[in-house]
N, C-alpha and C positions, 0 to 999 in steps of 0.2 A: 504492500499499500504506499506507494512513493509521495511523500508530502512535495509540494513544488512549489506555496507558498504560505506565504502565513502573512494575510494581513489586517490589521486590528485583531478583534476578536475571532477572525475567520480563518480556518485551516483549510486549505486547497489542495485535492490528492486524488488520486483515480488508483484504481484497483489494476493490481498487475495481470489478475485474470480475464481483463474485459479489452483484450485486443481485436477480439472480434467483431466489437462496435462499433460506431462511428467514434471519432475523436470527441470527448465531454471530460469535463470535472466536476468532482463534487465538494459542495461546501461545506463546511461545518461548525457549528458554533454551539457551546454544551451540549444539547439534546436534538437540537435541530440540524434539519440535512435537506441540502438542496444541490439538484444534478443538473447542468449546463449542458445541453449540444454545443461544440464550438464551430462547426458548419452547417447550417449558418446559427447562430447565435439564437438559440431557444431554451425555454424552461422545460426540462423533463420529466421532473417530477419536486415534489418538495413537502415537508412534512415539520410543522412547528415554526415554522417564520412568519409574519405577516406580512402582508401584500404590500407595504412600503419598502418590509426590510429585503423583501425578493426585488424591487426594483432596484434598490443601492447595489445587491448582488449581481445582477444582469449589467449596471455601469462596470462593475467591476470587470465582469467577465468581458464585457466590450474594450476596455481600457487596457488587456492583458491578454487576448487573445492570440495574437501571432508568438507572444512570450510559451503560453499555457500550450500552441497548436505545435510549438517548435519542440516543447519536453515529451507532450505524447508520444511523436514521430520519432525522436532518440529514444526515448526508452524503448519503445517496442520494434525498432531496428537491433536493437541492441539485444533484446531478447530470441530474435528472430534468427541472428546471423551464425554462423557453424560453431562459432567459439561459445556460444551460450549453451550449446548441447552438449 
């Protein structure tokens, strides 16, 4: 479960077993959790966040989309390389 960013109270991560899904990130604060697709940016699921906070999270995703896409592709390309077998 690579953590790719910490922004204020939020931890941004993805699960290492989700390489078959389109690029996305999970964002967590305490017991609240949201999942955002990165291309195009859209909310996939959420529990515990208010609508206002989800709009703020989407703004953070928009601001960091390129970096998080790079982190996704870098992580999963390493896991699929012959050296990782």
